[in-house]
LOMIMAR-176768 format. One record per residue: residue in one letter; x, y, z of N, C-alpha, C, CB in turn. Coordinates in pm, whole numbers, always signed. Glycine has a CB too. Layout:
+------+--------+--------+--------+--------+--------+--------+--------+--------+--------+--------+--------+--------+
! resn !   n.xx !   n.yy !   n.zz !  ca.xx !  ca.yy !  ca.zz !   c.xx !   c.yy !   c.zz !  cb.xx !  cb.yy !  cb.zz !
+------+--------+--------+--------+--------+--------+--------+--------+--------+--------+--------+--------+--------+
!    A !      X !      Y !      Z !      X !      Y !      Z !      X !      Y !      Z !      X !      Y !      Z !
...
+------+--------+--------+--------+--------+--------+--------+--------+--------+--------+--------+--------+--------+
END
This chain:
+------+--------+--------+--------+--------+--------+--------+--------+--------+--------+--------+--------+--------+
! resn !   n.xx !   n.yy !   n.zz !  ca.xx !  ca.yy !  ca.zz !   c.xx !   c.yy !   c.zz !  cb.xx !  cb.yy !  cb.zz !
+------+--------+--------+--------+--------+--------+--------+--------+--------+--------+--------+--------+--------+
!    L !  -2329 !    +43 !   -829 !  -2247 !    -52 !   -756 !  -2109 !    -65 !   -818 !  -2315 !   -185 !   -752 !
!    I !  -2076 !    +18 !   -914 !  -1948 !     +7 !   -984 !  -1843 !    +92 !   -914 !  -1962 !    +48 !  -1132 !
!    G !  -1733 !    +29 !   -874 !  -1622 !   +101 !   -813 !  -1651 !   +143 !   -671 !  -1588 !   +220 !   -894 !
!    G !  -1559 !   +221 !   -614 !  -1573 !   +270 !   -478 !  -1520 !   +172 !   -376 !  -1718 !   +300 !   -449 !
!    D !  -1549 !   +200 !   -250 !  -1505 !   +110 !   -143 !  -1626 !    +65 !    -61 !  -1401 !   +180 !    -52 !
!    V !  -1605 !    -35 !    +21 !  -1714 !    -94 !   +100 !  -1769 !     +7 !   +201 !  -1666 !   -221 !   +173 !
!    K !  -1682 !    +91 !   +257 !  -1729 !   +191 !   +354 !  -1831 !   +286 !   +290 !  -1610 !   +271 !   +411 !
!    S !  -1800 !   +336 !   +171 !  -1891 !   +427 !   +101 !  -2021 !   +357 !    +65 !  -1825 !   +482 !    -26 !
!    L !  -2010 !   +233 !    +21 !  -2129 !   +157 !    -16 !  -2218 !   +133 !   +106 !  -2090 !    +24 !    -80 !
!    L !  -2157 !   +102 !   +220 !  -2234 !    +85 !   +344 !  -2301 !   +216 !   +386 !  -2144 !    +33 !   +457 !
!    H !  -2232 !   +327 !   +363 !  -2289 !   +458 !   +397 !  -2413 !   +485 !   +311 !  -2183 !   +570 !   +377 !
!    I !  -2408 !   +446 !   +185 !  -2521 !   +468 !    +94 !  -2638 !   +376 !   +128 !  -2477 !   +447 !    -52 !
!    Y !  -2609 !   +245 !   +142 !  -2715 !   +146 !   +165 !  -2757 !   +133 !   +311 !  -2670 !    +12 !   +114 !
!    G !  -2667 !   +165 !   +403 !  -2696 !   +147 !   +544 !  -2659 !     +7 !   +590 !  -2843 !   +173 !   +572 !
!    Y !  -2689 !    -93 !   +510 !  -2652 !   -232 !   +537 !  -2660 !   -308 !   +405 !  -2747 !   -297 !   +646 !
!    F !  -2600 !   -426 !   +401 !  -2606 !   -511 !   +283 !  -2713 !   -617 !   +302 !  -2468 !   -577 !   +254 !
!    D !  -2782 !   -653 !   +193 !  -2874 !   -766 !   +204 !  -2790 !   -893 !   +220 !  -2970 !   -775 !    +78 !
!    Q !  -2854 !  -1002 !   +254 !  -2781 !  -1125 !   +287 !  -2694 !  -1174 !   +172 !  -2879 !  -1233 !   +327 !
!    D !  -2746 !  -1173 !    +50 !  -2668 !  -1223 !    -64 !  -2542 !  -1140 !    -86 !  -2754 !  -1222 !   -190 !
!    M !  -2556 !  -1008 !    -80 !  -2442 !   -919 !   -101 !  -2339 !   -937 !    +12 !  -2488 !   -772 !   -109 !
!    A !  -2387 !   -947 !   +136 !  -2297 !   -965 !   +251 !  -2220 !  -1097 !   +239 !  -2376 !   -962 !   +383 !
!    V !  -2289 !  -1204 !   +203 !  -2224 !  -1334 !   +188 !  -2118 !  -1328 !    +78 !  -2328 !  -1444 !   +156 !
!    K !  -2150 !  -1263 !    -34 !  -2055 !  -1251 !   -145 !  -1929 !  -1177 !   -101 !  -2120 !  -1179 !   -264 !
!    Y !  -1946 !  -1060 !    -38 !  -1831 !   -980 !     +1 !  -1750 !  -1047 !   +111 !  -1877 !   -842 !    +47 !
!    I !  -1816 !  -1106 !   +210 !  -1744 !  -1175 !   +318 !  -1666 !  -1293 !   +261 !  -1842 !  -1223 !   +428 !
!    S !  -1726 !  -1366 !   +168 !  -1658 !  -1480 !   +105 !  -1535 !  -1435 !    +29 !  -1754 !  -1554 !    +11 !
!    E !  -1547 !  -1326 !    -46 !  -1433 !  -1278 !   -123 !  -1320 !  -1229 !    -33 !  -1477 !  -1167 !   -218 !
!    V !  -1355 !  -1161 !    +76 !  -1253 !  -1116 !   +171 !  -1186 !  -1237 !   +236 !  -1315 !  -1023 !   +279 !
!    A !  -1264 !  -1338 !   +273 !  -1208 !  -1459 !   +334 !  -1113 !  -1530 !   +238 !  -1320 !  -1555 !   +378 !
!    L !  -1151 !  -1539 !   +111 !  -1063 !  -1602 !    +11 !   -935 !  -1522 !     -7 !  -1136 !  -1616 !   -123 !
!    A !   -947 !  -1389 !    -10 !   -829 !  -1304 !    -26 !   -735 !  -1319 !    +93 !   -871 !  -1156 !    -42 !
!    L !   -790 !  -1321 !   +215 !   -707 !  -1337 !   +335 !   -642 !  -1475 !   +338 !   -791 !  -1315 !   +461 !
!    D !   -716 !  -1577 !   +298 !   -659 !  -1712 !   +292 !   -540 !  -1714 !   +196 !   -766 !  -1814 !   +249 !
!    Y !   -556 !  -1653 !    +80 !   -448 !  -1647 !    -19 !   -326 !  -1575 !    +40 !   -496 !  -1574 !   -147 !
!    L !   -350 !  -1459 !   +101 !   -239 !  -1383 !   +159 !   -168 !  -1463 !   +268 !   -290 !  -1250 !   +216 !
!    H !   -244 !  -1524 !   +357 !   -185 !  -1600 !   +468 !   -106 !  -1720 !   +418 !   -294 !  -1645 !   +564 !
!    R !   -156 !  -1788 !   +315 !    -83 !  -1901 !   +258 !    +50 !  -1857 !   +197 !   -168 !  -1972 !   +152 !
!    H !    +58 !  -1728 !   +160 !   +181 !  -1674 !   +103 !   +262 !  -1593 !   +205 !   +149 !  -1587 !    -18 !
!    G !   +231 !  -1610 !   +333 !   +310 !  -1548 !   +438 !   +286 !  -1400 !   +457 !   +451 !  -1569 !   +411 !
!    I !   +169 !  -1350 !   +419 !   +139 !  -1207 !   +429 !    +24 !  -1187 !   +526 !   +106 !  -1146 !   +290 !
!    I !    +43 !  -1096 !   +621 !    -64 !  -1059 !   +715 !    -99 !   -913 !   +686 !    -20 !  -1079 !   +866 !
!    H !   -224 !   -885 !   +655 !   -267 !   -751 !   +612 !   -253 !   -647 !   +723 !   -410 !   -756 !   +565 !
!    R !   -308 !   -668 !   +840 !   -299 !   -585 !   +960 !   -374 !   -452 !   +955 !   -158 !   -557 !   +988 !
!    D !   -445 !   -422 !   +848 !   -523 !   -298 !   +844 !   -653 !   -322 !   +767 !   -442 !   -182 !   +778 !
!    L !   -718 !   -433 !   +798 !   -840 !   -471 !   +727 !   -958 !   -392 !   +781 !   -865 !   -622 !   +740 !
!    K !  -1020 !   -313 !   +696 !  -1137 !   -233 !   +731 !  -1211 !   -199 !   +602 !  -1097 !   -102 !   +810 !
!    P !  -1336 !   -157 !   +611 !  -1415 !   -129 !   +490 !  -1350 !    -27 !   +397 !  -1551 !    -80 !   +529 !
!    D !  -1275 !    +69 !   +451 !  -1207 !   +168 !   +367 !  -1104 !   +103 !   +275 !  -1139 !   +273 !   +454 !
!    N !  -1046 !     -9 !   +318 !   -940 !    -75 !   +243 !   -990 !   -192 !   +159 !   -834 !   -123 !   +338 !
!    M !  -1120 !   -197 !   +136 !  -1180 !   -298 !    +50 !  -1246 !   -226 !    -67 !  -1284 !   -387 !   +130 !
!    L !  -1179 !   -226 !   -180 !  -1233 !   -161 !   -299 !  -1321 !   -258 !   -376 !  -1120 !   -107 !   -389 !
!    I !  -1415 !   -203 !   -450 !  -1506 !   -285 !   -532 !  -1471 !   -260 !   -678 !  -1657 !   -252 !   -502 !
!    S !  -1437 !   -366 !   -749 !  -1397 !   -354 !   -890 !  -1519 !   -325 !   -977 !  -1326 !   -481 !   -937 !
!    N !  -1494 !   -295 !  -1103 !  -1602 !   -271 !  -1198 !  -1693 !   -393 !  -1214 !  -1545 !   -232 !  -1334 !
!    E !  -1637 !   -512 !  -1190 !  -1715 !   -636 !  -1199 !  -1786 !   -668 !  -1068 !  -1625 !   -752 !  -1240 !
!    G !  -1766 !   -585 !   -964 !  -1832 !   -607 !   -836 !  -1757 !   -696 !   -740 !  -1965 !   -664 !   -860 !
!    H !  -1628 !   -719 !   -766 !  -1547 !   -803 !   -679 !  -1466 !   -718 !   -582 !  -1453 !   -893 !   -762 !
!    I !  -1436 !   -774 !   -465 !  -1359 !   -705 !   -362 !  -1209 !   -714 !   -394 !  -1388 !   -765 !   -222 !
!    K !  -1141 !   -602 !   -380 !   -996 !   -594 !   -393 !   -942 !   -532 !   -264 !   -952 !   -511 !   -520 !
!    L !   -854 !   -603 !   -195 !   -794 !   -548 !    -73 !   -683 !   -451 !   -110 !   -740 !   -662 !    +18 !
!    T !   -674 !   -340 !    -35 !   -573 !   -239 !    -61 !   -503 !   -201 !    +69 !   -635 !   -114 !   -127 !
!    D !   -409 !   -109 !    +60 !   -335 !    -52 !   +172 !   -261 !   -159 !   +251 !   -429 !    +25 !   +263 !
!    F !   -153 !   -207 !   +192 !    -70 !   -307 !   +256 !    +46 !   -244 !   +334 !    -15 !   -405 !   +152 !
!    G !    +35 !   -115 !   +366 !   +142 !    -44 !   +435 !   +178 !    -98 !   +571 !   +104 !    +98 !   +449 !
!    L !    +84 !   -157 !   +643 !   +111 !   -213 !   +776 !   +130 !   -365 !   +772 !     -3 !   -179 !   +871 !
!    S !   +131 !   -422 !   +652 !   +134 !   -568 !   +641 !   +269 !   -624 !   +686 !   +106 !   -611 !   +498 !
!    K !   +264 !   -750 !   +725 !   +384 !   -826 !   +759 !   +401 !   -933 !   +652 !   +374 !   -891 !   +904 !
!    V !   +525 !   -952 !   +608 !   +553 !  -1047 !   +501 !   +648 !  -1155 !   +551 !   +612 !   -975 !   +379 !
!    K !   +616 !  -1281 !   +518 !   +702 !  -1397 !   +544 !   +748 !  -1409 !   +688 !   +822 !  -1392 !   +455 !
!    L !   +662 !  -1461 !   +772 !   +699 !  -1487 !   +910 !   +791 !  -1609 !   +916 !   +574 !  -1509 !   +998 !
!    D !   +898 !  -1597 !   +993 !   +991 !  -1710 !  +1011 !   +957 !  -1790 !  +1135 !  +1135 !  -1660 !  +1019 !
!    R !   +847 !  -1754 !  +1201 !   +808 !  -1820 !  +1325 !   +657 !  -1822 !  +1332 !   +869 !  -1749 !  +1449 !
!    E !   +605 !  -1889 !  +1434 !   +461 !  -1893 !  +1456 !   +409 !  -1754 !  +1494 !   +425 !  -1995 !  +1565 !
!    L !   +290 !  -1723 !  +1452 !   +225 !  -1598 !  +1487 !   +185 !  -1602 !  +1634 !   +101 !  -1572 !  +1397 !
!    S !   +223 !  -1497 !  +1709 !   +188 !  -1492 !  +1851 !    +74 !  -1393 !  +1872 !   +311 !  -1452 !  +1937 !
!    L !    +14 !  -1400 !  +1989 !    -93 !  -1307 !  +2023 !    -43 !  -1163 !  +2020 !   -151 !  -1340 !  +2162 !
!    M !    +81 !  -1140 !  +2061 !   +138 !  -1004 !  +2060 !   +154 !   -950 !  +1918 !   +273 !  -1003 !  +2131 !
!    D !   +176 !  -1038 !  +1819 !   +183 !   -993 !  +1680 !    +52 !   -931 !  +1637 !   +219 !  -1110 !  +1588 !
!    I !    -57 !   -983 !  +1687 !   -189 !   -935 !  +1650 !   -226 !   -811 !  +1730 !   -294 !  -1044 !  +1670 !
!    L !   -191 !   -809 !  +1858 !   -233 !   -701 !  +1947 !   -142 !   -579 !  +1947 !   -245 !   -753 !  +2085 !
!    T !    -16 !   -594 !  +1906 !    +79 !   -484 !  +1910 !    +53 !   -385 !  +1797 !   +223 !   -536 !  +1903 !
!    T !    +57 !   -257 !  +1829 !    +46 !   -153 !  +1727 !   +178 !   -148 !  +1651 !    +12 !    -14 !  +1791 !
!    P !   +176 !   -166 !  +1519 !   +300 !   -170 !  +1442 !   +388 !    -46 !  +1461 !   +268 !   -187 !  +1297 !
!    S !   +328 !    +72 !  +1476 !   +408 !   +194 !  +1489 !   +484 !   +197 !  +1621 !   +318 !   +316 !  +1478 !
!    L !   +440 !   +119 !  +1722 !   +509 !   +115 !  +1851 !   +616 !     +7 !  +1856 !   +409 !    +93 !  +1962 !
!    A !   +609 !    -86 !  +1764 !   +705 !   -196 !  +1763 !   +839 !   -147 !  +1710 !   +652 !   -313 !  +1677 !
!    K !   +945 !   -204 !  +1761 !  +1079 !   -167 !  +1719 !  +1106 !   -227 !  +1581 !  +1185 !   -214 !  +1822 !
!    P !  +1141 !   -145 !  +1483 !  +1166 !   -200 !  +1349 !  +1293 !   -286 !  +1348 !  +1179 !    -87 !  +1246 !
!    K !  +1289 !   -398 !  +1276 !  +1404 !   -487 !  +1268 !  +1504 !   -438 !  +1164 !  +1358 !   -630 !  +1235 !
!    Q !  +1452 !   -378 !  +1056 !  +1537 !   -330 !   +948 !  +1478 !   -202 !   +893 !  +1552 !   -437 !   +836 !
!    D !  +1564 !   -121 !   +835 !  +1516 !     -4 !   +763 !  +1508 !    -40 !   +616 !  +1608 !   +121 !   +786 !
!    F !  +1394 !    -13 !   +553 !  +1374 !    -41 !   +412 !  +1354 !    +90 !   +338 !  +1253 !   -136 !   +390 !
!    F !  +1404 !    +95 !   +215 !  +1372 !   +210 !   +131 !  +1222 !   +208 !   +104 !  +1452 !   +207 !     -2 !
!    R !  +1167 !    +91 !    +82 !  +1023 !    +69 !    +67 !   +983 !    -38 !   +167 !   +984 !    +28 !    -81 !
!    T !   +868 !    -22 !   +230 !   +821 !   -125 !   +321 !   +773 !   -245 !   +238 !   +707 !    -71 !   +413 !
!    P !   +770 !   -364 !   +297 !   +717 !   -480 !   +224 !   +575 !   -455 !   +173 !   +720 !   -604 !   +312 !
!    G !   +495 !   -383 !   +250 !   +358 !   -354 !   +208 !   +352 !   -266 !    +85 !   +283 !   -289 !   +320 !
!    Q !   +444 !   -169 !    +77 !   +447 !    -82 !    -40 !   +488 !   -160 !   -164 !   +542 !    +35 !    -18 !
!    V !   +585 !   -248 !   -148 !   +629 !   -331 !   -261 !   +515 !   -422 !   -305 !   +753 !   -415 !   -222 !
!    L !   +446 !   -484 !   -209 !   +334 !   -572 !   -241 !   +222 !   -497 !   -311 !   +281 !   -640 !   -115 !
!    S !   +191 !   -376 !   -264 !    +87 !   -295 !   -327 !   +124 !   -262 !   -471 !    +62 !   -167 !   -248 !
!    L !   +251 !   -228 !   -493 !   +297 !   -196 !   -627 !   +285 !   -318 !   -718 !   +441 !   -146 !   -624 !
!    I !   +327 !   -434 !   -669 !   +319 !   -556 !   -749 !   +174 !   -589 !   -783 !   +384 !   -674 !   -675 !
!    C !    +84 !   -578 !   -683 !    -57 !   -608 !   -707 !   -118 !   -511 !   -807 !   -136 !   -603 !   -575 !
!    S !    -73 !   -386 !   -806 !   -125 !   -286 !   -900 !    -82 !   -318 !  -1042 !    -79 !   -147 !   -861 !
!    L !    +34 !   -377 !  -1057 !    +87 !   -407 !  -1190 !    +23 !   -530 !  -1252 !   +235 !   -426 !  -1183 !
!    L !    -35 !   -617 !  -1167 !    -94 !   -742 !  -1219 !   -223 !   -719 !  -1290 !   -116 !   -840 !  -1109 !
+------+--------+--------+--------+--------+--------+--------+--------+--------+--------+--------+--------+--------+
END
């Protein structure tokens, strides 16, 4: 159970028992709550992007599609629109998601 991602672990086990599922869902919910309170929307949440640490905790990865610091209320179109089809507002040398991933890796 050390390391890897949730997708690989699900492939091995087929399903999680109730205790393991509750633990992982709780950790993902806490991580998303933290991100949302800091103005970050992940936008690519899937088992491949949930790594399992050596201690068995979930770490969210791949913030490449994330949105940072909304200046307005989140609309339904923000959730349903494919980011690659949306018109970019600014060109960045690094996307906010790449910067966030780098910062999280350094912590």
